[in-house]
NUVEX-993959 format. One record per residue (C-alpha): residue number from 1; chain; z, y, x. Coordinates in nm, 3 decimals. Each point is the difference from the previous one (the first is absolute). Layout:
! residues N
  lose  voro       zz       yy       xx
   NUM     A        Z        Y        X
...
END
This chain:
! residues 331
  lose  voro       zz       yy       xx
     1     A   -8.567   -3.199    8.065
     2     A    0.325   -0.205    0.064
     3     A   -0.060    0.120    0.434
     4     A    0.264    0.301   -0.094
     5     A    0.255   -0.186   -0.183
     6     A    0.034   -0.279    0.266
     7     A   -0.039    0.274    0.314
     8     A    0.285    0.144   -0.219
     9     A    0.192   -0.294    0.060
    10     A   -0.046    0.025    0.341
    11     A    0.133    0.301    0.050
    12     A    0.340   -0.107   -0.185
    13     A    0.039   -0.317    0.191
    14     A    0.161    0.174    0.343
    15     A    0.250    0.169   -0.239
    16     A    0.140   -0.290   -0.153
    17     A   -0.034   -0.215    0.321
    18     A    0.239    0.293    0.128
    19     A    0.180   -0.041   -0.326
    20     A    0.084   -0.336    0.025
    21     A    0.081   -0.063    0.357
    22     A    0.314    0.235   -0.043
    23     A    0.075   -0.201   -0.322
    24     A   -0.055   -0.389    0.107
    25     A    0.046   -0.068   -0.345
    26     A   -0.375    0.032   -0.169
    27     A   -0.013   -0.201   -0.290
    28     A   -0.378   -0.152   -0.050
    29     A   -0.279   -0.187   -0.148
    30     A   -0.348   -0.108   -0.059
    31     A   -0.277   -0.252   -0.052
    32     A   -0.273   -0.296    0.103
    33     A   -0.279   -0.298   -0.029
    34     A   -0.241   -0.107   -0.283
    35     A   -0.371    0.068   -0.053
    36     A   -0.042    0.317   -0.205
    37     A   -0.187   -0.022   -0.327
    38     A   -0.322    0.180   -0.015
    39     A    0.084    0.241   -0.278
    40     A   -0.366    0.025   -0.129
    41     A   -0.078   -0.355   -0.035
    42     A    0.344   -0.142   -0.132
    43     A    0.036    0.024   -0.348
    44     A    0.230   -0.162   -0.281
    45     A   -0.085   -0.291   -0.258
    46     A   -0.013    0.143   -0.327
    47     A    0.292   -0.094   -0.229
    48     A   -0.179   -0.027   -0.375
    49     A    0.425   -0.006   -0.120
    50     A    0.104    0.393    0.183
    51     A   -0.116    0.275    0.166
    52     A    0.068   -0.061    0.422
    53     A    0.299    0.283    0.025
    54     A    0.046    0.126    0.334
    55     A    0.300    0.145    0.149
    56     A   -0.040    0.201    0.319
    57     A    0.291    0.088    0.187
    58     A   -0.076    0.315    0.330
    59     A    0.158    0.070    0.279
    60     A    0.281    0.236    0.029
    61     A    0.303   -0.143    0.225
    62     A    0.324    0.047   -0.145
    63     A   -0.123    0.080   -0.329
    64     A   -0.113   -0.353   -0.046
    65     A    0.309   -0.102   -0.147
    66     A   -0.138    0.168   -0.304
    67     A   -0.292   -0.249   -0.041
    68     A    0.291   -0.234   -0.059
    69     A    0.091    0.170   -0.366
    70     A   -0.360    0.033   -0.106
    71     A    0.013   -0.376    0.042
    72     A    0.296   -0.046   -0.247
    73     A   -0.120    0.265   -0.218
    74     A   -0.336   -0.152   -0.054
    75     A    0.144   -0.367    0.024
    76     A    0.250    0.129   -0.299
    77     A   -0.288    0.051   -0.208
    78     A   -0.168   -0.303    0.033
    79     A   -0.270    0.127    0.255
    80     A   -0.054   -0.232    0.275
    81     A   -0.291    0.083    0.237
    82     A   -0.270   -0.273    0.077
    83     A   -0.018    0.208    0.367
    84     A    0.170    0.161    0.209
    85     A   -0.144    0.235    0.264
    86     A    0.183    0.165    0.282
    87     A    0.009    0.280    0.287
    88     A    0.333   -0.021    0.232
    89     A    0.323   -0.022   -0.152
    90     A   -0.202   -0.080   -0.333
    91     A   -0.138   -0.303    0.173
    92     A    0.360   -0.079    0.085
    93     A    0.120    0.029   -0.323
    94     A   -0.348   -0.138   -0.167
    95     A    0.010   -0.321    0.214
    96     A    0.322   -0.091   -0.146
    97     A   -0.041    0.092   -0.327
    98     A   -0.320   -0.205    0.038
    99     A    0.189   -0.331    0.096
   100     A    0.186   -0.015   -0.255
   101     A    0.292    0.198    0.008
   102     A    0.182    0.151   -0.320
   103     A    0.063    0.390   -0.025
   104     A    0.381   -0.108    0.014
   105     A   -0.068   -0.164    0.337
   106     A   -0.188    0.232    0.132
   107     A    0.269    0.305   -0.127
   108     A    0.245   -0.210    0.176
   109     A   -0.214   -0.065    0.293
   110     A   -0.109    0.353    0.057
   111     A    0.414    0.096    0.011
   112     A    0.131   -0.232    0.212
   113     A   -0.282   -0.087    0.285
   114     A    0.130    0.188    0.365
   115     A   -0.242    0.209    0.215
   116     A    0.110   -0.264    0.251
   117     A   -0.160   -0.246   -0.211
   118     A   -0.288    0.132    0.027
   119     A   -0.065    0.196    0.385
   120     A   -0.082   -0.104    0.304
   121     A   -0.001    0.282    0.267
   122     A   -0.164   -0.035    0.326
   123     A   -0.107    0.232    0.259
   124     A   -0.365   -0.016    0.011
   125     A   -0.298    0.251    0.048
   126     A   -0.150   -0.120   -0.268
   127     A    0.318    0.090   -0.257
   128     A    0.330   -0.055    0.019
   129     A    0.063   -0.220   -0.345
   130     A   -0.137   -0.373    0.081
   131     A   -0.028   -0.093   -0.400
   132     A    0.053   -0.396    0.054
   133     A    0.341    0.038   -0.142
   134     A   -0.200    0.123   -0.339
   135     A   -0.231   -0.229   -0.027
   136     A    0.235   -0.347    0.055
   137     A    0.244    0.233   -0.302
   138     A   -0.310   -0.061   -0.235
   139     A   -0.070   -0.327    0.065
   140     A    0.332   -0.101   -0.027
   141     A    0.030    0.155   -0.339
   142     A   -0.313   -0.105   -0.126
   143     A    0.069   -0.379    0.115
   144     A   -0.256   -0.026    0.220
   145     A   -0.266    0.038   -0.242
   146     A   -0.364    0.138    0.095
   147     A   -0.127    0.280   -0.199
   148     A   -0.280   -0.176   -0.221
   149     A    0.328   -0.237   -0.108
   150     A    0.171    0.262   -0.180
   151     A    0.069   -0.008   -0.344
   152     A   -0.199    0.330   -0.034
   153     A   -0.275    0.097    0.185
   154     A    0.094    0.240    0.294
   155     A   -0.175    0.246    0.219
   156     A    0.141    0.166    0.298
   157     A   -0.180    0.307    0.147
   158     A   -0.061    0.086    0.348
   159     A   -0.208    0.208    0.234
   160     A   -0.170   -0.142    0.357
   161     A    0.182    0.209    0.251
   162     A   -0.356    0.054    0.185
   163     A   -0.223    0.059   -0.208
   164     A    0.232    0.123   -0.353
   165     A   -0.191   -0.244   -0.220
   166     A    0.175   -0.099   -0.315
   167     A    0.111   -0.360    0.038
   168     A    0.135   -0.195   -0.309
   169     A    0.189   -0.305    0.066
   170     A   -0.024   -0.265   -0.328
   171     A    0.098   -0.291    0.181
   172     A    0.160   -0.146    0.275
   173     A    0.349    0.079    0.194
   174     A    0.221    0.233   -0.239
   175     A    0.214    0.177    0.249
   176     A   -0.267    0.030    0.220
   177     A   -0.233    0.180   -0.289
   178     A    0.357    0.207   -0.049
   179     A    0.041    0.097    0.380
   180     A   -0.325    0.123   -0.002
   181     A    0.012    0.222   -0.301
   182     A    0.328    0.166    0.107
   183     A   -0.156    0.032    0.390
   184     A    0.069    0.359    0.061
   185     A   -0.249    0.116    0.273
   186     A    0.156    0.094    0.317
   187     A    0.327   -0.102   -0.117
   188     A   -0.017   -0.386   -0.078
   189     A   -0.162   -0.255    0.184
   190     A   -0.313   -0.067   -0.124
   191     A   -0.062   -0.333   -0.114
   192     A   -0.352   -0.235    0.011
   193     A   -0.113   -0.204   -0.245
   194     A   -0.042   -0.288    0.067
   195     A    0.275    0.020    0.258
   196     A   -0.061    0.048    0.366
   197     A   -0.376   -0.034   -0.050
   198     A   -0.066    0.265   -0.311
   199     A   -0.054    0.317   -0.049
   200     A    0.302    0.294    0.003
   201     A    0.079    0.100   -0.320
   202     A    0.188    0.297   -0.112
   203     A    0.222    0.172   -0.290
   204     A   -0.257   -0.008   -0.313
   205     A    0.136    0.375   -0.110
   206     A   -0.232    0.082    0.277
   207     A   -0.245   -0.058   -0.232
   208     A    0.065   -0.039   -0.319
   209     A    0.350    0.087   -0.103
   210     A    0.041   -0.104   -0.364
   211     A   -0.354   -0.277    0.031
   212     A   -0.134    0.046   -0.361
   213     A   -0.329   -0.056    0.115
   214     A    0.046   -0.351    0.156
   215     A    0.159   -0.094   -0.313
   216     A   -0.315    0.141   -0.180
   217     A   -0.188   -0.218    0.294
   218     A    0.186   -0.327   -0.108
   219     A   -0.076   -0.012   -0.349
   220     A    0.293    0.189   -0.206
   221     A   -0.063    0.109   -0.347
   222     A    0.252    0.243    0.006
   223     A    0.203    0.126    0.292
   224     A    0.364    0.132   -0.007
   225     A    0.052    0.180    0.293
   226     A    0.349    0.178    0.129
   227     A   -0.028    0.284    0.302
   228     A    0.354    0.062    0.111
   229     A   -0.083    0.296    0.264
   230     A   -0.176    0.195   -0.319
   231     A    0.232    0.294    0.033
   232     A   -0.025    0.017    0.365
   233     A   -0.350   -0.025    0.046
   234     A    0.013    0.297   -0.234
   235     A    0.262    0.164    0.291
   236     A   -0.190   -0.082    0.295
   237     A   -0.353    0.171   -0.174
   238     A    0.196    0.315   -0.016
   239     A    0.031   -0.033    0.409
   240     A    0.319   -0.143    0.040
   241     A    0.012   -0.203    0.313
   242     A    0.355   -0.239    0.028
   243     A    0.090   -0.153    0.394
   244     A    0.221   -0.269   -0.070
   245     A    0.350    0.026    0.032
   246     A    0.277   -0.208    0.196
   247     A    0.104   -0.105   -0.403
   248     A   -0.314   -0.096   -0.108
   249     A   -0.010   -0.173    0.308
   250     A    0.304   -0.227   -0.066
   251     A   -0.124   -0.184   -0.252
   252     A   -0.361   -0.200    0.003
   253     A   -0.059    0.100   -0.372
   254     A    0.063    0.394    0.132
   255     A   -0.214   -0.072    0.285
   256     A   -0.318   -0.156   -0.177
   257     A    0.063    0.278   -0.212
   258     A   -0.072    0.258    0.258
   259     A   -0.285   -0.173    0.089
   260     A   -0.147    0.095   -0.378
   261     A    0.129    0.326    0.005
   262     A   -0.141    0.091    0.370
   263     A   -0.327   -0.021   -0.121
   264     A   -0.193    0.331    0.054
   265     A   -0.344   -0.030   -0.141
   266     A   -0.052    0.217   -0.358
   267     A   -0.351   -0.157   -0.037
   268     A    0.143   -0.334    0.063
   269     A    0.271    0.022   -0.240
   270     A   -0.259    0.151   -0.317
   271     A   -0.237   -0.308    0.125
   272     A    0.310   -0.221   -0.057
   273     A    0.106    0.144   -0.284
   274     A   -0.315   -0.031   -0.175
   275     A    0.024   -0.331    0.031
   276     A    0.335   -0.065   -0.130
   277     A   -0.157    0.196   -0.325
   278     A   -0.250   -0.245   -0.040
   279     A    0.253   -0.213   -0.137
   280     A    0.070   -0.053   -0.407
   281     A    0.355    0.087    0.028
   282     A    0.191    0.198    0.282
   283     A    0.389   -0.053    0.070
   284     A    0.156    0.305    0.191
   285     A    0.362   -0.105    0.044
   286     A    0.175    0.396    0.043
   287     A    0.160   -0.138    0.307
   288     A   -0.089    0.242    0.294
   289     A    0.399    0.153   -0.058
   290     A    0.104   -0.350    0.066
   291     A    0.167   -0.123    0.363
   292     A    0.010   -0.387    0.011
   293     A    0.270   -0.039    0.341
   294     A    0.270   -0.166   -0.268
   295     A   -0.024   -0.248   -0.241
   296     A    0.101    0.273   -0.286
   297     A   -0.349    0.182    0.063
   298     A   -0.178   -0.325   -0.007
   299     A    0.117   -0.071   -0.341
   300     A   -0.102    0.328   -0.076
   301     A   -0.359   -0.010    0.097
   302     A    0.000   -0.293   -0.193
   303     A    0.149    0.139   -0.280
   304     A   -0.302    0.303    0.041
   305     A   -0.283   -0.275    0.012
   306     A    0.142   -0.152   -0.361
   307     A   -0.017    0.391   -0.137
   308     A   -0.323    0.099    0.130
   309     A   -0.173   -0.381   -0.168
   310     A    0.187    0.034   -0.325
   311     A   -0.242    0.321   -0.129
   312     A   -0.315   -0.201    0.131
   313     A    0.075   -0.344   -0.238
   314     A   -0.131    0.099   -0.346
   315     A   -0.350    0.091    0.187
   316     A    0.007   -0.324    0.225
   317     A    0.031   -0.231   -0.305
   318     A   -0.247    0.198   -0.172
   319     A   -0.260   -0.041    0.303
   320     A    0.099   -0.342   -0.046
   321     A   -0.063   -0.052   -0.358
   322     A   -0.353    0.165    0.023
   323     A   -0.089   -0.161    0.304
   324     A    0.039   -0.308   -0.145
   325     A   -0.148    0.077   -0.281
   326     A   -0.304    0.058    0.125
   327     A    0.025   -0.334    0.231
   328     A   -0.004   -0.196   -0.346
   329     A   -0.292    0.215   -0.158
   330     A   -0.185   -0.105    0.349
   331     A    0.066   -0.382   -0.036
END
């Protein structure tokens, strides 16, 4: 089912390479090494005192700044998830949050981080973004913590390059997991996990753009999903097929965004929409009209995330209350 998408990435790779060679200023990002969790066998231990609340952060490149706004709005209402599951840019934001960053710290980092801190351009027949800078950036920001030592449980979703089988990383090198989850096929060099000897992994958005099923597999009682590509997905199903532009390729975030916008298969998009809709709450920030080339737009994306979350707060609190009562009733 995923083969047409992978072939589509390959068709666009040549066009993007030509753009990059003329610019020599391509931003980059990626992910690298760990043992993927078996999503059908790993589950969270049920807590008697409260339900397990998972926050699922989907892929979407530039639009992923909205995730910060969602986190900020939830925290302001006293809602802190016990599990974070992220794909692509969602894994990037999610790893920092799960490692202990406050919403204010996340916002500051989102506004001030430059593309040069994340990108390492290379010329290779495997891709043109090496991804080592992204891996090192994440590991530096989380203080060298491994995933299993994060204060909030975290999972990064990627896909095996050759089989397109979903992989969920819940232990090990955080930077490497994020690198893998962000490695857009034929653009980013797919990292090996374990490094140098393991399988190659690519962007999780190829198989699970908003990884709700992974959150359920990990034992979540309540799943809050954030889809920053909802409007773009609807536009794609109408037959619109965008090619990357030079402006979009001037930003690592815009570059990752184009990787999502290029997905052509309506069947695959529908399948991923069904997965997203299996969440208890789906938050869809209205961000399709917003660019993230400059910091003022990044602020707008964060604000959009907050605004989209606010109407869902009563329902989320009610779900937590109901699930808590249900757990006590079974003790």
